[in-house]
OpenMM code with the backbone's topology and positions (N, CA, C; nanometers):
from openmm import Vec3, app, unit

residues = "UNK UNK UNK UNK UNK UNK UNK UNK UNK UNK UNK UNK UNK UNK UNK UNK UNK UNK UNK UNK UNK UNK UNK UNK UNK UNK UNK UNK UNK UNK UNK UNK UNK UNK UNK UNK UNK UNK UNK UNK UNK UNK UNK UNK UNK UNK UNK UNK UNK UNK UNK UNK UNK UNK UNK UNK UNK UNK UNK UNK UNK UNK UNK UNK UNK UNK UNK UNK UNK UNK UNK UNK UNK UNK UNK UNK UNK UNK UNK UNK UNK UNK UNK UNK UNK UNK UNK UNK UNK UNK UNK UNK UNK UNK UNK UNK UNK UNK UNK UNK UNK UNK UNK UNK UNK UNK UNK UNK UNK UNK UNK UNK UNK UNK UNK UNK UNK UNK UNK UNK UNK UNK UNK UNK UNK UNK UNK UNK UNK UNK UNK UNK UNK UNK UNK UNK UNK UNK UNK UNK UNK UNK UNK UNK UNK UNK UNK UNK UNK UNK UNK UNK UNK UNK UNK UNK UNK".split()
positions = [
    Vec3(1.4698, -2.2100, 0.8498),
    Vec3(1.4244, -2.0932, 0.8557),
    Vec3(1.4705, -2.0162, 0.7159),
    Vec3(1.5408, -2.0377, 0.6483),
    Vec3(1.5390, -1.9741, 0.5117),
    Vec3(1.4343, -2.0208, 0.4494),
    Vec3(1.4201, -2.1287, 0.4021),
    Vec3(1.3242, -2.2052, 0.3375),
    Vec3(1.1616, -2.1401, 0.3937),
    Vec3(1.1481, -2.1288, 0.5458),
    Vec3(1.0027, -2.0791, 0.5712),
    Vec3(1.0259, -1.9081, 0.4954),
    Vec3(1.1293, -1.8696, 0.5226),
    Vec3(1.1159, -1.7152, 0.4948),
    Vec3(1.0911, -1.6709, 0.3222),
    Vec3(1.1865, -1.7879, 0.2488),
    Vec3(1.1222, -1.7373, 0.1235),
    Vec3(0.9959, -1.7935, 0.0868),
    Vec3(0.9269, -1.8900, 0.1190),
    Vec3(0.8308, -1.9437, 0.0792),
    Vec3(0.7149, -1.8257, 0.1511),
    Vec3(0.7594, -1.7823, 0.2789),
    Vec3(0.6587, -1.6376, 0.2886),
    Vec3(0.6493, -1.5222, 0.1917),
    Vec3(0.8212, -1.5007, 0.1715),
    Vec3(0.8072, -1.3873, 0.0716),
    Vec3(0.7398, -1.3955, -0.0676),
    Vec3(0.7797, -1.4996, -0.1280),
    Vec3(0.6954, -1.5486, -0.2416),
    Vec3(0.5827, -1.5757, -0.2453),
    Vec3(0.4823, -1.5929, -0.1275),
    Vec3(0.3651, -1.5949, -0.1466),
    Vec3(0.3265, -1.4557, -0.1382),
    Vec3(0.3821, -1.3633, -0.0656),
    Vec3(0.3195, -1.2127, -0.0430),
    Vec3(0.3389, -1.1632, -0.1932),
    Vec3(0.4668, -1.1940, -0.2938),
    Vec3(0.4746, -1.1299, -0.4137),
    Vec3(0.3718, -1.2375, -0.4770),
    Vec3(0.3511, -1.3578, -0.5038),
    Vec3(0.2353, -1.4010, -0.5684),
    Vec3(0.0766, -1.3331, -0.5456),
    Vec3(0.0557, -1.2707, -0.4229),
    Vec3(-0.0630, -1.2240, -0.3782),
    Vec3(-0.0290, -1.0560, -0.4282),
    Vec3(0.0475, -1.0139, -0.4585),
    Vec3(0.0772, -0.9036, -0.4765),
    Vec3(0.0681, -0.8665, -0.6219),
    Vec3(0.1047, -0.9811, -0.6854),
    Vec3(0.0728, -0.9923, -0.8180),
    Vec3(-0.0191, -1.0025, -0.8794),
    Vec3(-0.1374, -1.0799, -0.8110),
    Vec3(-0.2600, -1.1024, -0.8095),
    Vec3(-0.3338, -0.9815, -0.7751),
    Vec3(-0.3094, -0.8743, -0.7201),
    Vec3(-0.3615, -0.7427, -0.6547),
    Vec3(-0.4496, -0.8247, -0.5283),
    Vec3(-0.4130, -0.8729, -0.4503),
    Vec3(-0.4987, -0.9165, -0.3112),
    Vec3(-0.4981, -0.7854, -0.2188),
    Vec3(-0.5306, -0.6852, -0.2554),
    Vec3(-0.5249, -0.5888, -0.1315),
    Vec3(-0.4398, -0.5638, -0.0189),
    Vec3(-0.4618, -0.6010, 0.0713),
    Vec3(-0.3724, -0.5705, 0.2124),
    Vec3(-0.2759, -0.6503, 0.1856),
    Vec3(-0.2178, -0.7709, 0.1302),
    Vec3(-0.1261, -0.8506, 0.1009),
    Vec3(-0.0190, -0.7950, 0.0043),
    Vec3(-0.1013, -0.7318, -0.1042),
    Vec3(-0.0379, -0.6746, -0.1835),
    Vec3(0.0320, -0.5539, -0.1595),
    Vec3(-0.0177, -0.4627, -0.0753),
    Vec3(0.0173, -0.3328, 0.0230),
    Vec3(0.1190, -0.3842, 0.0945),
    Vec3(0.1046, -0.5077, 0.1734),
    Vec3(0.2221, -0.5339, 0.2693),
    Vec3(0.3270, -0.5509, 0.1742),
    Vec3(0.3353, -0.6445, 0.0641),
    Vec3(0.4592, -0.6983, -0.0010),
    Vec3(0.5050, -0.5853, -0.0506),
    Vec3(0.4477, -0.4895, -0.1001),
    Vec3(0.4886, -0.3476, -0.1491),
    Vec3(0.5705, -0.2949, -0.0343),
    Vec3(0.5486, -0.2930, 0.0660),
    Vec3(0.5907, -0.2133, 0.1910),
    Vec3(0.7026, -0.2767, 0.2360),
    Vec3(0.7149, -0.4209, 0.2429),
    Vec3(0.8563, -0.4927, 0.2420),
    Vec3(0.9233, -0.4591, 0.1519),
    Vec3(0.9194, -0.4768, 0.0022),
    Vec3(0.9922, -0.4522, -0.0818),
    Vec3(1.0709, -0.3088, -0.0907),
    Vec3(0.9530, -0.1982, -0.0248),
    Vec3(1.0456, -0.0956, -0.0347),
    Vec3(1.1361, -0.0567, 0.0927),
    Vec3(1.0573, -0.1188, 0.2209),
    Vec3(1.1820, -0.0601, 0.3085),
    Vec3(1.3174, -0.1938, 0.3190),
    Vec3(1.3207, -0.3142, 0.2604),
    Vec3(1.4031, -0.3916, 0.2247),
    Vec3(1.5252, -0.3019, 0.1175),
    Vec3(1.4700, -0.2077, 0.0562),
    Vec3(1.5787, -0.1261, -0.0268),
    Vec3(1.6284, -0.0225, 0.0486),
    Vec3(1.5116, 0.0459, 0.1473),
    Vec3(1.6013, 0.1572, 0.2259),
    Vec3(1.6964, 0.0482, 0.3308),
    Vec3(1.6702, -0.0429, 0.3492),
    Vec3(1.7588, -0.1463, 0.4548),
    Vec3(1.9137, -0.1463, 0.3747),
    Vec3(1.8981, -0.2287, 0.2647),
    Vec3(2.0137, -0.2248, 0.1569),
    Vec3(2.1141, -0.1181, 0.1602),
    Vec3(2.0408, 0.0222, 0.1750),
    Vec3(2.1202, 0.1329, 0.1644),
    Vec3(2.1766, 0.1551, 0.2877),
    Vec3(2.1116, 0.1575, 0.3945),
    Vec3(2.1514, 0.1781, 0.5186),
    Vec3(2.2767, 0.0786, 0.5456),
    Vec3(2.2768, -0.0392, 0.5108),
    Vec3(2.4305, -0.1355, 0.5646),
    Vec3(2.4957, -0.1027, 0.4274),
    Vec3(2.4625, -0.0924, 0.3183),
    Vec3(2.5834, -0.0550, 0.2071),
    Vec3(2.7076, -0.0221, 0.2428),
    Vec3(2.7354, 0.0686, 0.3358),
    Vec3(2.8616, 0.1229, 0.3896),
    Vec3(2.9158, 0.0471, 0.4780),
    Vec3(2.8660, -0.0390, 0.5108),
    Vec3(2.9229, -0.1683, 0.6118),
    Vec3(2.8627, -0.1279, 0.7753),
    Vec3(2.8353, 0.0001, 0.7854),
    Vec3(2.7864, 0.0428, 0.9351),
    Vec3(2.6503, 0.0486, 0.9295),
    Vec3(2.5983, 0.0041, 1.0657),
    Vec3(2.4492, 0.0171, 1.0693),
    Vec3(2.3972, 0.1403, 1.1809),
    Vec3(2.4484, 0.2590, 1.1324),
    Vec3(2.4207, 0.3781, 1.2146),
    Vec3(2.2736, 0.4217, 1.2428),
    Vec3(2.2645, 0.4902, 1.3613),
    Vec3(2.1694, 0.5137, 1.4252),
    Vec3(2.0787, 0.6181, 1.3441),
    Vec3(2.1514, 0.7160, 1.2969),
    Vec3(2.0977, 0.8115, 1.2110),
    Vec3(2.0466, 0.7665, 1.0864),
    Vec3(2.0933, 0.6540, 1.0136),
    Vec3(2.0545, 0.6348, 0.9115),
    Vec3(1.9213, 0.5280, 0.9221),
    Vec3(1.9221, 0.4974, 1.0521),
    Vec3(1.8071, 0.3704, 1.0902),
    Vec3(1.7001, 0.4705, 1.1215),
    Vec3(1.7206, 0.5930, 1.1853),
    Vec3(1.6227, 0.6863, 1.2114),
    Vec3(1.5599, 0.7586, 1.0812),
    Vec3(1.6190, 0.7497, 0.9997),
    Vec3(1.6026, 0.8031, 0.8469),
    Vec3(1.4909, 0.7240, 0.7917),
    Vec3(1.5329, 0.5488, 0.7856),
    Vec3(1.4962, 0.5070, 0.7321),
    Vec3(1.3611, 0.4604, 0.8161),
    Vec3(1.3552, 0.4914, 0.9103),
    Vec3(1.2102, 0.4492, 1.0010),
    Vec3(1.1255, 0.5590, 0.9819),
    Vec3(1.1644, 0.6809, 0.9792),
    Vec3(1.0993, 0.8127, 0.9343),
    Vec3(1.0500, 0.7834, 0.7884),
    Vec3(1.1120, 0.7598, 0.7039),
    Vec3(1.0474, 0.7513, 0.5574),
    Vec3(0.9615, 0.6234, 0.5676),
    Vec3(0.9808, 0.5325, 0.6467),
    Vec3(0.8590, 0.4381, 0.6480),
    Vec3(0.7441, 0.4816, 0.6961),
    Vec3(0.7631, 0.5609, 0.8103),
    Vec3(0.6402, 0.5905, 0.8710),
    Vec3(0.5603, 0.6996, 0.8009),
    Vec3(0.6319, 0.7994, 0.7151),
    Vec3(0.5878, 0.8866, 0.6815),
    Vec3(0.4983, 0.8272, 0.5160),
    Vec3(0.5672, 0.7317, 0.4514),
    Vec3(0.5280, 0.6647, 0.3190),
    Vec3(0.4092, 0.5962, 0.3475),
    Vec3(0.4091, 0.5214, 0.4519),
    Vec3(0.2881, 0.4030, 0.4876),
    Vec3(0.2125, 0.4504, 0.5646),
    Vec3(0.2153, 0.5654, 0.6482),
    Vec3(0.1584, 0.5669, 0.7632),
    Vec3(0.1281, 0.4758, 0.8780),
    Vec3(0.2126, 0.4304, 0.9242),
    Vec3(0.2026, 0.3404, 1.0144),
    Vec3(0.2410, 0.3843, 1.1348),
    Vec3(0.1965, 0.2821, 1.2507),
    Vec3(0.2313, 0.3103, 1.3774),
    Vec3(0.3907, 0.2626, 1.3973),
    Vec3(0.4454, 0.2940, 1.5330),
    Vec3(0.5650, 0.2583, 1.5373),
    Vec3(0.5716, 0.1103, 1.5645),
    Vec3(0.4470, 0.0382, 1.6229),
    Vec3(0.4775, -0.1080, 1.6033),
    Vec3(0.4660, -0.1566, 1.4806),
    Vec3(0.3703, -0.1136, 1.3676),
    Vec3(0.3792, -0.1636, 1.2719),
    Vec3(0.5051, -0.1311, 1.1954),
    Vec3(0.5532, -0.0323, 1.2020),
    Vec3(0.6862, 0.0037, 1.1560),
    Vec3(0.8228, -0.1034, 1.2150),
    Vec3(0.7995, -0.1212, 1.3106),
    Vec3(0.9271, -0.2206, 1.3682),
    Vec3(0.8821, -0.3736, 1.3133),
    Vec3(0.7692, -0.4163, 1.3074),
    Vec3(0.7586, -0.5140, 1.2312),
    Vec3(0.7870, -0.5394, 1.0909),
    Vec3(0.7609, -0.4235, 1.0352),
    Vec3(0.7851, -0.3875, 0.8524),
    Vec3(0.9512, -0.3821, 0.8524),
    Vec3(1.0267, -0.3491, 0.9503),
    Vec3(1.1537, -0.3286, 0.9572),
    Vec3(1.2112, -0.4574, 0.9668),
    Vec3(1.1717, -0.5577, 1.0396),
    Vec3(1.2325, -0.6755, 1.0937),
    Vec3(1.1988, -0.7652, 0.9668),
    Vec3(1.0955, -0.7489, 0.8976),
    Vec3(1.0912, -0.8003, 0.7869),
    Vec3(1.1648, -0.7694, 0.6391),
    Vec3(1.1778, -0.6526, 0.6695),
    Vec3(1.2646, -0.6195, 0.5302),
    Vec3(1.3613, -0.6378, 0.5754),
    Vec3(1.4639, -0.6019, 0.6916),
    Vec3(1.5764, -0.6951, 0.7263),
    Vec3(1.5964, -0.8192, 0.6535),
    Vec3(1.5087, -0.8913, 0.6836),
    Vec3(1.5438, -1.0201, 0.6690),
    Vec3(1.5089, -1.0487, 0.5135),
    Vec3(1.4298, -0.9789, 0.4502),
    Vec3(1.4225, -0.9840, 0.2906),
    Vec3(1.5515, -0.9445, 0.2511),
    Vec3(1.5897, -0.8470, 0.2981),
    Vec3(1.7328, -0.8001, 0.2401),
    Vec3(1.8439, -0.8692, 0.2482),
    Vec3(1.8350, -0.9407, 0.3692),
    Vec3(1.9572, -0.9941, 0.4118),
    Vec3(1.9629, -1.1524, 0.3304),
    Vec3(1.8431, -1.1905, 0.2977),
    Vec3(1.8493, -1.3268, 0.1983),
    Vec3(1.8026, -1.2901, 0.0599),
    Vec3(1.7884, -1.1518, -0.0138),
    Vec3(1.8109, -1.1452, -0.1307),
    Vec3(1.9682, -1.1638, -0.2117),
    Vec3(1.9369, -1.2393, -0.2960),
    Vec3(2.0434, -1.2318, -0.4073),
    Vec3(2.0675, -1.1335, -0.4926),
    Vec3(1.9493, -1.0732, -0.5035),
    Vec3(1.9589, -0.9540, -0.5926),
    Vec3(1.8230, -0.8818, -0.5808),
    Vec3(1.8138, -0.7392, -0.6402),
    Vec3(1.7240, -0.6709, -0.6088),
    Vec3(1.6150, -0.6624, -0.6815),
    Vec3(1.6060, -0.7694, -0.8099),
    Vec3(1.4894, -0.7632, -0.8927),
    Vec3(1.3508, -0.8057, -0.8398),
    Vec3(1.3452, -0.8702, -0.7047),
    Vec3(1.2399, -0.9074, -0.6441),
    Vec3(1.1402, -0.7622, -0.6072),
    Vec3(1.2368, -0.7163, -0.5538),
    Vec3(1.2116, -0.5934, -0.4941),
    Vec3(1.1562, -0.4942, -0.5940),
    Vec3(1.2268, -0.4542, -0.6729),
    Vec3(1.2121, -0.3649, -0.8106),
    Vec3(1.0825, -0.4228, -0.8816),
    Vec3(1.1261, -0.5481, -0.9323),
    Vec3(0.9978, -0.5817, -1.0144),
    Vec3(0.8472, -0.5612, -0.9547),
    Vec3(0.8411, -0.5954, -0.8202),
    Vec3(0.6963, -0.5670, -0.7249),
    Vec3(0.6926, -0.4153, -0.7798),
    Vec3(0.7621, -0.3510, -0.7266),
    Vec3(0.7664, -0.2030, -0.7151),
    Vec3(0.7094, -0.1403, -0.8788),
    Vec3(0.7681, -0.2038, -0.9649),
    Vec3(0.7451, -0.1626, -1.0835),
    Vec3(0.6123, -0.2195, -1.1654),
    Vec3(0.5786, -0.3110, -1.1166),
    Vec3(0.4090, -0.3713, -1.1323),
    Vec3(0.3290, -0.2422, -1.0914),
    Vec3(0.3508, -0.1930, -0.9628),
    Vec3(0.2303, -0.1421, -0.8785),
    Vec3(0.2450, 0.0007, -0.8452),
    Vec3(0.3636, 0.0744, -0.8740),
    Vec3(0.3906, 0.2012, -0.8409),
    Vec3(0.3873, 0.2782, -0.9436),
    Vec3(0.3201, 0.3861, -0.9284),
    Vec3(0.3463, 0.4870, -1.0478),
    Vec3(0.4688, 0.5673, -1.0432),
    Vec3(0.5003, 0.6324, -1.1460),
    Vec3(0.6384, 0.7223, -1.1635),
    Vec3(0.6846, 0.8080, -1.0430),
    Vec3(0.5282, 0.8636, -0.9883),
    Vec3(0.6111, 0.9686, -0.8793),
    Vec3(0.6134, 0.8472, -0.7489),
    Vec3(0.5576, 0.7717, -0.7115),
    Vec3(0.5698, 0.6770, -0.6361),
    Vec3(0.7276, 0.5933, -0.5866),
    Vec3(0.7668, 0.5749, -0.7586),
    Vec3(0.9224, 0.5101, -0.7410),
    Vec3(1.0124, 0.6303, -0.7428),
    Vec3(0.9584, 0.7658, -0.7712),
    Vec3(1.0754, 0.8527, -0.7505),
    Vec3(1.0634, 0.8818, -0.5726),
    Vec3(0.9728, 0.8760, -0.5315),
    Vec3(0.9652, 0.9046, -0.4052),
    Vec3(1.0527, 0.7813, -0.3166),
    Vec3(1.0416, 0.6620, -0.3486),
    Vec3(1.1061, 0.5680, -0.2985),
    Vec3(1.2956, 0.5906, -0.3453),
    Vec3(1.3209, 0.6163, -0.4399),
    Vec3(1.4554, 0.6778, -0.5001),
    Vec3(1.5052, 0.7908, -0.4055),
    Vec3(1.4071, 0.8765, -0.3760),
    Vec3(1.4653, 1.0150, -0.2433),
    Vec3(1.4580, 0.9489, -0.1296),
    Vec3(1.3670, 0.8694, -0.0555),
    Vec3(1.3811, 0.8097, 0.0458),
    Vec3(1.5098, 0.7269, 0.0770),
    Vec3(1.5516, 0.6321, -0.0305),
    Vec3(1.6680, 0.5608, -0.0619),
    Vec3(1.8155, 0.7236, -0.0429),
    Vec3(1.7854, 0.7939, -0.0990),
    Vec3(1.8655, 0.9216, -0.0981),
    Vec3(1.9004, 0.9597, 0.0607),
    Vec3(1.7383, 0.9647, 0.1068),
    Vec3(1.7727, 0.9974, 0.2336),
    Vec3(1.8365, 0.9555, 0.3253),
    Vec3(1.8230, 0.8344, 0.3493),
    Vec3(1.8989, 0.7146, 0.4130),
    Vec3(2.0369, 0.7426, 0.3669),
    Vec3(2.0977, 0.7239, 0.2793),
    Vec3(2.2162, 0.7424, 0.2418),
    Vec3(2.2670, 0.8836, 0.3045),
    Vec3(2.1893, 0.9824, 0.2945),
    Vec3(2.2465, 1.0839, 0.3226),
    Vec3(2.2607, 1.1665, 0.4968),
    Vec3(2.1519, 1.0653, 0.5347),
    Vec3(2.1426, 1.0813, 0.6683),
    Vec3(2.2533, 1.1195, 0.7763),
    Vec3(2.3864, 1.0499, 0.7468),
    Vec3(2.4952, 1.0873, 0.7984),
    Vec3(2.6059, 1.1653, 0.7367),
    Vec3(2.5328, 1.2553, 0.6842),
    Vec3(2.6084, 1.3770, 0.5971),
    Vec3(2.7380, 1.3058, 0.5252),
    Vec3(2.7093, 1.1569, 0.4703),
    Vec3(2.8121, 1.1544, 0.4070),
    Vec3(2.7546, 1.0400, 0.2809),
    Vec3(2.7606, 1.0410, 0.1730),
    Vec3(2.7190, 0.9431, 0.0592),
    Vec3(2.8339, 0.8939, 0.0471),
    Vec3(2.8714, 0.7480, 0.0570),
    Vec3(2.9724, 0.7011, 0.0148),
    Vec3(2.9494, 0.6195, -0.1252),
    Vec3(3.0590, 0.5797, -0.2055),
    Vec3(3.0364, 0.5586, -0.3440),
    Vec3(2.9334, 0.4405, -0.3423),
    Vec3(2.9529, 0.3484, -0.2383),
    Vec3(2.8596, 0.2302, -0.2469),
    Vec3(2.7057, 0.2287, -0.2282),
    Vec3(2.6798, 0.3368, -0.1422),
    Vec3(2.5277, 0.3813, -0.1205),
    Vec3(2.5140, 0.4669, -0.2854),
    Vec3(2.5900, 0.5389, -0.3290),
    Vec3(2.5649, 0.5994, -0.4531),
    Vec3(2.5112, 0.5136, -0.5685),
    Vec3(2.6052, 0.4038, -0.5698),
    Vec3(2.6200, 0.3379, -0.6831),
    Vec3(2.4730, 0.2510, -0.6604),
    Vec3(2.4405, 0.1946, -0.5405),
    Vec3(2.3250, 0.1071, -0.5192),
    Vec3(2.2112, 0.1919, -0.5482),
    Vec3(2.1894, 0.3447, -0.4988),
    Vec3(2.0566, 0.4190, -0.5540),
    Vec3(2.0693, 0.4519, -0.6997),
    Vec3(2.1575, 0.4641, -0.7354),
    Vec3(2.1499, 0.4437, -0.8981),
    Vec3(2.1098, 0.3385, -0.9510),
    Vec3(2.1499, 0.2531, -0.9055),
    Vec3(2.1220, 0.1177, -0.9695),
    Vec3(1.9657, 0.0782, -0.9630),
    Vec3(1.9405, 0.0738, -0.8644),
    Vec3(1.7880, 0.0650, -0.7941),
    Vec3(1.7062, 0.1950, -0.8680),
    Vec3(1.7278, 0.2866, -0.9030),
    Vec3(1.6730, 0.3935, -0.9615),
    Vec3(1.6439, 0.3679, -1.0979),
    Vec3(1.7819, 0.3179, -1.1733),
    Vec3(1.7535, 0.2764, -1.3145),
    Vec3(1.6504, 0.1594, -1.3238),
    Vec3(1.6630, 0.0687, -1.2298),
    Vec3(1.5864, -0.0378, -1.2429),
    Vec3(1.4555, -0.0319, -1.1725),
    Vec3(1.4269, 0.0819, -1.1573),
    Vec3(1.3116, 0.1601, -1.1174),
    Vec3(1.2359, 0.2684, -1.2271),
    Vec3(1.3318, 0.2559, -1.3527),
    Vec3(1.2918, 0.3318, -1.4701),
    Vec3(1.2941, 0.4979, -1.4141),
    Vec3(1.3337, 0.5453, -1.2998),
    Vec3(1.3451, 0.6743, -1.2837),
    Vec3(1.4448, 0.7452, -1.3567),
    Vec3(1.3975, 0.8347, -1.4277),
    Vec3(1.4852, 0.9357, -1.5210),
    Vec3(1.6006, 0.9846, -1.4385),
    Vec3(1.7358, 1.0033, -1.5153),
    Vec3(1.8231, 1.0556, -1.4092),
    Vec3(1.8022, 1.1789, -1.3690),
    Vec3(1.7340, 1.2708, -1.4117),
    Vec3(1.6961, 1.4246, -1.3888),
    Vec3(1.6216, 1.3924, -1.2475),
    Vec3(1.5240, 1.3164, -1.2813),
    Vec3(1.4592, 1.2953, -1.1425),
    Vec3(1.5150, 1.2328, -1.0489),
    Vec3(1.5962, 1.1424, -1.0660),
    Vec3(1.7165, 1.1163, -0.9798),
    Vec3(1.8138, 1.2107, -0.8819),
    Vec3(1.8608, 1.3054, -1.0033),
    Vec3(1.9177, 1.4149, -0.9043),
    Vec3(1.8768, 1.4940, -0.8515),
    Vec3(1.7395, 1.5346, -0.8963),
    Vec3(1.6445, 1.6079, -0.8224),
    Vec3(1.6155, 1.5446, -0.6720),
    Vec3(1.5958, 1.4389, -0.6385),
    Vec3(1.5742, 1.3523, -0.5215),
    Vec3(1.6820, 1.3763, -0.4527),
    Vec3(1.7904, 1.3265, -0.5262),
    Vec3(1.9384, 1.3344, -0.4348),
    Vec3(1.9491, 1.4757, -0.3802),
    Vec3(1.9151, 1.6083, -0.4447),
    Vec3(1.9481, 1.7339, -0.3707),
    Vec3(1.8375, 1.7500, -0.2870),
    Vec3(1.7336, 1.6824, -0.3037),
    Vec3(1.6384, 1.7338, -0.2118),
    Vec3(1.6624, 1.6468, -0.0626),
    Vec3(1.6964, 1.5154, -0.0695),
    Vec3(1.7632, 1.4574, 0.0339),
    Vec3(1.8665, 1.5010, 0.1054),
    Vec3(1.9740, 1.5550, 0.0428),
    Vec3(2.0865, 1.6315, 0.0774),
    Vec3(2.0485, 1.7621, 0.1718),
    Vec3(1.9445, 1.8565, 0.1336),
    Vec3(1.8966, 1.9815, 0.1746),
    Vec3(1.8308, 1.9180, 0.2987),
    Vec3(1.7613, 1.8183, 0.2730),
    Vec3(1.6658, 1.7880, 0.4199),
    Vec3(1.8008, 1.7362, 0.5523),
    Vec3(1.9036, 1.6609, 0.4697),
    Vec3(1.9969, 1.6190, 0.5640),
    Vec3(2.0676, 1.7355, 0.6575),
    Vec3(2.1241, 1.8390, 0.5525),
    Vec3(2.1621, 1.9784, 0.5932),
    Vec3(2.1190, 1.9942, 0.7406),
    Vec3(1.9476, 2.0127, 0.7003),
    Vec3(1.8558, 2.0895, 0.7888),
    Vec3(1.8562, 1.9913, 0.9187),
    Vec3(1.8907, 1.8850, 0.9192),
    Vec3(1.8767, 1.8067, 1.0444),
    Vec3(2.0101, 1.8062, 1.1034),
    Vec3(2.1121, 1.8882, 1.0690),
    Vec3(2.2360, 1.8546, 1.1587),
    Vec3(2.2027, 1.9310, 1.3262),
    Vec3(2.2694, 1.8726, 1.3864),
    Vec3(2.2352, 1.8652, 1.5201),
    Vec3(2.3582, 1.9678, 1.5945),
] * unit.nanometer
topology = app.Topology()
chain = topology.addChain("A")
for resn in residues:
    res = topology.addResidue(resn, chain)
    for name in ("N", "CA", "C"):
        topology.addAtom(name, app.Element.getBySymbol(name[0]), res)
């Protein structure tokens, strides 16, 4: 199964690198969602509030239906669990996203991390590491974190 998944993901990366329309778009969606999934699992707990933040970010960013989102999240979970590093995801995003889109990815990562109103050191380290790999300037990273924290405070139940 691992080999099948690896072939699937590599095929999508190859198609994305060659700009093949829907396949490139889908590979970018999987890469982005996998990074969000990594943030969610970084603190060792898969909290419902973080899962909700990840789902909301995916639906908002990619304008997907609930069914499409669930399918994408399943693929992202598998991709994140099988990945040995973040390079596959960040390289693909770097090739195809604008600076603004990359900043949005970082903001979504912060939103997932802040969803439980507690950003732990592992989540913080991961977001900074990925943001650096995406060449998002530190001031933009800080602004994205602040917007995410404000949004999290606004969602207090």
